[in-house]
N, C-alpha and C positions, 0 to 999 in steps of 0.2 A: 504494500500500500504506500502510495506517495505521501510524504509529510504534508500536513496542512500548513498554510501560510496566511498571515494577515494580509488584507487587501489594501492597507495603508500603514504608514509609519506613525507610531504614537510617541509623543513626548510626555503626555500626561501620565499620572500614576493612579492605580486603583486606590480608592480611599473608602474607609468605613467608619463606623461609630466607635470602634475600639472594643466592642464586646469580644470576649473570648468564647469561642464556640465549643461546646461539649459534644464531641463526635459520637457519643453514645446516645444522643438525643437531647435536644435543647428546647427550652420553652420559647413560644412566640413572644417577642418583645414589642413594645410600641414602635411605630414607624418612625425612624429617625429623620430629622430635618437637617439639611446642609445649606450653607449660604457663603457667598464670596463677594465682597465689595471691591470694586476697582474703579479707576478713573480713566476717562478717554478725552483726548483733545477734540476728537471728531468721530463721526460714525463710520466713515469710509464708504466706498462704493458698494461693497458686498461683504457681508459678515455671515459666516456659517458656523454653526455649532455641530460638533460630532459628539454624541452622547449615548452612553449605555448605563442604565441604572437597573441593577438586578436585585430581586426578581422583576417587579413592575415598578414604574416610576412616573413621576410628574416633574417637569422642568419648568421653572419660572424665570422671567427676566423683568426686573423693575415692577414686580407685583402682578404681572400678567402671565397666565399660563402660556407656554410656548406650544402652539399647535392645538388641535382638538382630538388627538389620539387618546385612547384609554387602554389599560391593560398592556402597556408597552414597555419594553420590546417583546416581540414574539418569543415564545419558549423554544429552546434548543436543547441539544445534548451539551450542557454547559461546560463539561470537562473536555469537550472536543471543539466547541464553537459557541460564541456568543455574538449577538447581533447588535450593532449600533444604529442609531438614526441620525440623519443629517437634517438640520433645520436652518432655514434662512431667517436670521434675526435682525437683518439690517433695519427694518422699520422700528424695532423695539429699543434699539440702542439710542443713547442720548449723549450729548456733550457733558462732561463732568462725571459725577458719581453714577455708577451702574451697579446693579446687584443681580447675581444669579442665585436662585434657590432650587432645591430639589427635595422631594419627599420620596422615600423608598419603601415599597411594600415587599412582602415575601414572595408572592406569586408561586411559580413552580420551583424557584431557586432554593427556598428555605421552608419546605413543608415540614411542619412539626406534628401534623395530625396523623395518628395511627390509622392506616388503611391497608387493604390487602395487596396493593401494588408496590409498596415499600418506597414511595418517594420520600418518606421521612428518613430513609437510610441511603439516599442518593449519594454517589461518590463525590458530587460537587457541593453538597450542602454546606452552607455557611450563612452568616448573617448578611443582610443586604449591603451592597457596595456599588460604587459608581466610578465611571471613567469619563473624562470630559476634556474637550479642547475647543477653544474659540479661535477661529481663523478669520482675519480681516484683510481683505485684498491680498490673499495668499500668504500672509504672515501670521504665525501663531502668537497670540497676545495674552492668552490666559489658559492655564491647564489645571487639572485636578491634582492637588498635592496637600501637604499638611498645613498649608496656609488657609485652607477652608475651615470654617467654623461649623460645629455640629451640635445639635440639640438631641441628646441621646434618648431620654426617657420622659420628657415633659410634654411632648406634643399631643394633639387631640386624638390621633388614630391609635387607640390603645391596644387593639388586637386586629390582625387580619390573616386569614387563612383561606386557601383556595377552595376547599370543600366545606368549610365551616361558615365563614362570614366575616363581617367587620363590626367592631365596636368603636364608637366615636363619642368623645366627651367634648362637647362644644365649650364647656367652661375652661378648657385648656387651650383654646385657640389663641394665637399670638398675632394680633393685628399688625400688618406691615412688615412681617419678618423677612419677606423676600423683596422688599422695596428700599430705595435709598432713604437715608435719614434715620433708619432704625438703630437703636442703641442696644448692643448685645449685653445681656446680663451675665452674671457669674455662671448661670446654667449652661451657657455656650462654651464649649471647649474645642481645642484643635482636633480636627479630623485625624485619623490614623492612616498611614500608608499600609495597605494590606495586600496579601497575595490575590491575584486575579482568580477567576473561576477555573482556569486551567486550559481553556480552549483558545483557539485563534479568534480574531475579531474580523467579521465581515459585515458589510452593510446590509441592512434589511431592504430587500427589493420589493417585497409584497406590500400592499396597502396595510396601514395599521388598523386596529380595531377602533371603532367609533360608536357613539350613540347614534344609531341610524334612524330611530323613530321613537316618538313618545306616545304611549297609548293611554287613553282615558279609561277610567273605571266604568264597566258596563253594568255592574250590580254590586250591592253591598248587603251583608247578612250579619246578624249577631252570632257570636260564637259561644260555645259552651263554657269557654274560659272566662267569659265576661268581656272579651274584646270584640273586634269587628273583622269580618273577612271580606276583602275586596277582590272582586272577580274582574279580570281584564278582558274576558271573553275570548282570549287567544293564548295558547301555550307559547311562551317566548323564552329567550335567553337574555339575561341582563340583571336588572335590579329595579328597586322602587326608588322614586324620588318623592320626598315628602315636604310639605309646608305645614309647620306647626307653630303654636304659640303656647306659652305657659311659664311656670316658675322654674327658676334655676334648680337643676338636680332632678327634675322629672325625667322619666325614662320611657322611651318608645322602643318596643321590641317588635321586629318584623320577621315573621317566620314564613318561608316560601314553600309552596307545594304545587303539584300539577293535578292533584285529585282532591275532591271534597266529599264529605259524607252525603248519604241520600237525603238527609234533612237539611243539608247545606249549613250545618252549624259547627263543623269540625274539619280542619284540613287533615289529609291522610298522607304524610310523607313516608310511611313505613316501607312501601314497596321500593322506594329508591334510596333509602338510607342505610341499608343493611351492610354495605361494604365499608362504611366509614366508622371506625371503631372508637374514636375519642372526640370529645367536644360536641357542642350543638351542631346540628346539620342544617345548612342553608338558613342561617339566622343572623340578622344584623341587629344592632341596637344603637340608639342615639340618645345621649343625655343632653338636655336643653341647657343653654346658657342663661335663659331668662331675658334676653335682649330683644323684645318685640317678636315680629314674625321671623321665623328661622326656616331656611331651606337647606336640605341635605340629601346627598346620595353617596353611596360608598365609592371608593376609589380602587381598592385592591382585592376584590373578590367578584364573582358573578354567580348567578343561579339559573336553574331551569324551572319555570313556574308558570302557572296561570293565576293562582290564588295567593294572596298575601294576608296572613292573619296579623292584625295589629293589636298589641296589648299595651296599655298605658299604666305606668306606676307614677303616682303623684298628680299634681294639678297641671294638666296639659290638654290641648285640644288639637285634633287632626283637622287641618283645613283643606288639604288636598293630597291625593296620592296619584302618581302616574307610574306607568310601567315604562322602563327604558329598555328598548331593544338594542342589544349590543352584538355586533359581529364584524368580521373583516369587511372593510369598506370597498369591496370590489364593485365595479359597475355592472348594472343589469343590462343584458343584451336582448332579451326575448320576452314578448308578450303573447299570451295564448288565451283564446276564448272560443267556446263552442255552444251549440244549442242544448247540450246535455248538462244540467246543473251538477249531477254526480261527477261527471268527468272534470268539470271546472273545479269542484271542491277537491278532488283527488290531486289535481295539478297544484292548486293553492297549498294544500297540506304538504305536498312534497317540497315545494319551495320554502315554506316555513321551516320544515325540518332541516333542509339544507343550510339555510342561513343560521338557524339556531345551533347547528353543529359545525360551524366554521368560525370559531372565535379564536383567531390566530392560527389554529391548526384544525384539520378535519377531525371531528370527534364522533364518538358513538352516541353520546347523550350529554346534555349540558348540566346535569345535576348529580347523578349517582357516581359517575366516573370522571367525565371530562377527558377521557383518554383518547389518544390518537390511534384508534383501532384501524389497522391497515385494510382489513377486509371491508369494513364499512365504507372507507374512503374509496376503495376500488369500485364497489357496487354503485356508488353515487357519482362517480367522476364524470360520466357522460352527461348526466343531468346538470352537473355544475358547469361544464364547458359549453353546453347548449345555451344556458341561461345567463351566465355571468362571465366576466373577464377574469379568468382564473389562472392564466399561465404563470404569473410571478408568484402567486400563492402556492401553487403546486411545486414550483421550482424550489422555493425556500424549504418547504416541508420535506421534499425528497432529498434535499441536501442534508437535512437532519437525519433522514432514514439511512443515508450512506454513512453518516457519522456513527450511527448506532450499529452498523453491520460489524460482525465479528471477522477477524482475519481469514477464517475458513469460508466466508461467504454467507454464513447463517444470518437470518434476520429475525427480529423480535416481532411479536404480534401487535405491540403498541409502540408508537414513536411520538415523543421521546420515551425512553425507558430508563428506570433506575437499576435495571438488570433483570426485571421481571419480563416474562413473555417469550423467552427463547425456546423453552421446552414444553410449553403448553400455550395455546392461544395463537400459534403461528401456523405454518404450513403453506403449501403453494397457493391455495385460494386466497390467502391473506397476503402472503409475501409478494404475490404478483403485482400488487400496487406499485412496487418499485420498478417493475419492468413494463407494465402495461399503461400506467398513467402517462409516462413519457410519450407513448404512441398516441394516446388520445389527445394530448396537448399538440403534438405534431399534426394530427388529423384535423383538429378544429382550428388551429392557429397558424400552422406552417412553421412553428419554431422548433429548432433542433438543439437548442442550448442544453436542455436537460439530458438528452441522449448523448451528446458529446461529453458532457461533464461526468456522466455516470456509466459510460460504456464498460470500463474495466471492472467496476464494482458489480454491475449487472452480470458480466461474464463470470465473476467469482460465485455469484449465486447459482448460475447454471452448473458450475463445477460442483458446488455443494450438493445440489439435487442429484447429480451423477453419483455421488458417494452414498446417497440414501436409496438409490433405485435398485431394483432387482429385475433384470431383464427389461429395463426401461419403465418399469411400473413403480410408482411411488405410493407408499402406504403410511403417510403421516399427515396430520392437519385436522382441522375441525370439521370439514365437510359442509354439507347442506344445512347450515345452522338454523335453528328455530323452525324446524319442520313441525306441522301441527300433529303429526303422528310419527314418533321416533322409529316405529317399526317399519315405516315406509321410506325412511331415509335412503338415499342412494349410497352405495358402497363408497367409502372415502377414497378408495383407490381410483375410482372412476373420475371423481372431480379433481383430485390432486394430480393425477396423470394428465387430465385434460388441460390443467393450467401449466403443467410442465411443458406440454407440447406448445401451448399458446406462447409461453415465454421464449422457447427456443425459436419459434418462427418469428417472433418479434425481433429477436437478436439477429436473425438472418436479414430482416428488413433494415435494421440499424446498420449492419455491416455494409449493406448495399448503399445506404445513404451516405456513409462515411468513407466510401471507396476502399473497402477491405474485402476483395473478392475471395480470398482464401478462407477468411472467417465465414463469409456468407455460404460458401460451399459446404464447410464443415457443419454449420448449424442446420442447413437444409438436409444434410445426410442424417444428422442426429434426429431431426424432426420426423423424417421418413421412418426411421427405426422405431421411434416412440409410437407413431400411428399404427405400424404393423403389429407391435406388441399389444397395443390397446385393443385393436379389433380382434386379435387372437384370444385375448383374455376375456373380453366382455360382450362381444357380439354374438347373439343367439341365432341370427338369421331372421328373415321376415320383417326386418326393420326394428327388431327388439334388442335393447342393450340391458345389461345388468339383470335385475328382476322386474323389468318392465316399468320402472319408475319414471315419472315425467322428467325428473331431473336427469336421469341417466340418458334418456333419449335426447333431451334438450342439450345436454353437454356435448354429446357426439355431434349434433348438428351445429350448434353455436360455435364450437371450437374448430370446426372444419375437419373432424376426424372420421366422418363417414366416408367410405369409398364412394366414388361417383356413381357406381352402379346401384348403390343401396340407399342413396340420399332420399329419393322420392318415397321409398318404402318406409324409411324411418320417419319422415315428415308425416306421411299418411297415418302411421301408427300413433304418433304423438297427438295428432288431431283427434283420432278416435278415442285415445285415453282421456283427453281433456273433456270431450263431449260426453263420454260415458260417465264421467264424474260430475256432470252438470256444470261444467266450467268452474268448479270450485278449486281453490289452490290445494294441490297435493305436493307441496314443495316448501323448502325454506328459502333463505336469502339468495342462494346460488341459482336455484331453479326460477326464482322470481325475475332474474335477468335473462336466463337462457330461454325459458319456455315462450314468453310472449314474442321475443325476437326471432326465435327459430320458427315459430308458426307463421309470423308475418313475412319472414324472408323466404319461406319455402311454399308459399301459396295458400296459406290459411289465415289471413289477417282478420277475417270475421270472427273466427274462434278466439283469436288473441284479444280482440276488442271485448268480446263477451266475458272472457276470463278476467279482464281488468275491471269491468263494470258490473258484473253480476252481484246482487246484493246480499247473498247468504254467506254464512260462516263455513269455511274460512275464506276470506277474500278481502281485497282492499276496500270495496264499497261498504262492507259490513262495518268497518271502522267509522265511516261517515254516518251510518245509521245509528251509531252509538255516541255521536256528538264529537268525534275527533276533530281537532283543528291542526294536528300534526300527525305524522305517521308513527305507528307503534312498533315496539320491539318484537312482539309476538302476535300471532293471529288472534289469540284470545284476549289480548290486552291486559294480561295479569302482571305485567312488569312495567318497564319504562313506557311512557306514552309520548316520547319524543326521540325517535331513532330515525336514521336516514337509510339504513341498510336495505330496506325494501323499495328504495326510491328511484330505481331506473325507469319507472313508468312515465315520469315526466319527459325524459329523453325519448322514450318510445312514442309518446304522443306527438312530439315535434317531428320525429323522423318518419313515422309511418302514417299518421293522420295528416300532419302538415306536409309531409313529403319532402322535407329538406334533408337530403342525403349527404353525409360527409363522404368525401371521395379521396382516397389515398393518392390517386394520380394528380389531384389538384387540391392539395391541402390548404386549409385556411379559407375555404370557399372562394378560391381564385377562379374556379369555374363552378357553375351551379348545376346540380341535378335535382329536379323537382318531380317527385313521384308520389302524389297523394293517394291515399286509400279512403273511400267514403263508405263507412258501414251503413247498413240498412237502417239502423235506428238513429243515425245522426243526420240532421238536416242542414247543419251549418257549422263552419269552422273558419277561424281566422288566426293566423300566426304572423307576427312581425319580428324580424331579427336584424340587429345591426351587424353589418359585415364590412370588411374593408371597402371603402369607396362609397358607402351609403347604407341604405336599408333595403332588405328583402321583405316583400309583403306577399303573402299567399292567403287567398280567401276563396272558399268554395261553398256552394250550396247544392243540396241534393233534394229534389222534389219528385217523388215517384221514380220514374226511370230517367229523369233529366238531370245531368250533372253539368254545372257551370263553374268555371275556375277563372280567377283573375290573378295574374302574377305580375308584380312590379319589381324591377331590378335596377341596381345602379348602372349608370352608363358605362359601357366598355367591358362589362363582365359577361363572358359567354354563358348561355343558359340553355339547358336541355330539359324539356318537359315531356313526361310520359303520363298520359291520361289513364284512368282506370280501365278504359276499353282496350289498352295496349298500344294506341297510336302514339307516335313520337314526333315531337316538334322542336325546332331550334328557334329560340326567341332572340331577336336582335334589337327589338325596340324596348323602351323603358317600361311600357305597360301593355299587356295583351290579355284578351279574353279568349277563353277556350270553352268548347261545349261538346259533350258527347252523350250517347245513350247508354244506360246501364241495364243489364239483364235483371 
């Protein structure tokens, strides 16, 4: 493995509050404050700050917060890499005295909560610290060192933990502490130069997390505890913002949950709290200063919730509560709307789950774990890339994945990891996020940077799989996770070997892209051997694989493992299986991607549409019938109710109903293929997507046997349209109407 290197030279020093960390487990301390006063004769033409505050941080200049990011910087494998942010602060500087201030929270860097994934024992764990440089017109004029002053334990953020919450005492606020003219008391002491986290420093290229929306309360109920329960009407990631008034010392406690009792008088966090072993779960508190109307929201934690239970101790009044939606601030690219309200709800629920589960990294859920489960990210990647500008976010996270890889090529099931997830929770269906998300990014954007940077690391993973294979068959990994009937799960050897094949063939494509013909030939030869072994081991003839599970057949079709002579038989058999089961889901998260795509791709899109929209259990629409506003972890809904791993359906809607087809020969939609499918039960559909050069607009109606389509494209982009009757057209004008008859 090549040694990692910083991407810029630093003259600043890492500084901290001077606490000595007990490596056997240290308690959470109040968030330290740092400040540095300095004088300038003028602002200069351009002033930039390079700043990293671990775990999470806020930077201030002359009393004003720098930027609008929250939960910053993004989490990494800190002993391998930390990310800094670059800020243009030209506008905020002034002639004469200036002051920089910083508040540091624990974030992922200093987790002290006991939980099952062992982040409280991470090899990088230490008290928060920062690295800083101010560069004006190319000259470094201020750096972090022991000339900075630190307030170690007297600040208002008394406690902050990733999975617990934040406690804030407004009586301890220090007005003007980050502004000029402030007089430091004896409580302020010199910062200490401390060791860094151990990794190299690279700039964060992905967008930061931000408060993306504020939601009003839709309903309010009295709780059995004597408090009030506020319902936002939507399951979100983030926190509550409150406006209160009352006496000094009165306490507001905010407990967050995604479930409520049948009588709406009690929140039910138990289903998502079980893996957090110490401290309150998803609970914030605020102690009033008594100075008029007070507004507050936490800085260094976040929660997954729809409901907030508020309990008040002392004389205080809640004036307003808002829900703050927090996620990575990527741009939205796609809008979708149809004549079917169930389809629209499923699309909306999927996008809510996607943004709720991308708070710096792609996560499985925003409450119980917040972990970067690789399989969840892989299942949802095409939904993300169809709907949002995701390339830089995936770049940074996959860089962290490479940092977590072991020298033998093995990958963990969660990224980042404190060491957990290498020997359970991983496997090819999860690990393939490292090899296949780069392909999706290339397909949807045309970018090759992730492929170029990680080619050798991806090759090491293929080599690792080779050490685990027997006659090219892999027998490790979680398999078709969250199946409604575990006795019907596909053999893990089928799904793991299917991803082994997909990874090898992806490497062949990467080798071709990068001009490595010998590698390409070797990977294609290996892929052919895997396919031969797969069919010898699992094909029964007559289109059937494994024990005739939907996922087994779907895997063979989706991964391209069916021999050409047998593909039609397997597709026909899969269609029959789904229809015999009344289009109910008989698969877990892997089949949820394979089966609808395999059906639509091989001539049975009507069955795929009914599979997605049929209302009975188990199925996606059953969740809508039970009031879901996000996707669930299980078909029964007995666990987390905000998971993204069943979320490929939104990408399916855009690709097969909207007909916008990603094309590896013309990545990044440099040429367009429009191939819409119009189900019998759907009368109207409209999709808009931003693409290079402008906007693609696809709208169609179906009335009895008459199909009408309108396609609008940016000027200069070639477009090929195939109508449902099979006719093919080349569109050269910006807007064109099409019509055909359907059987």
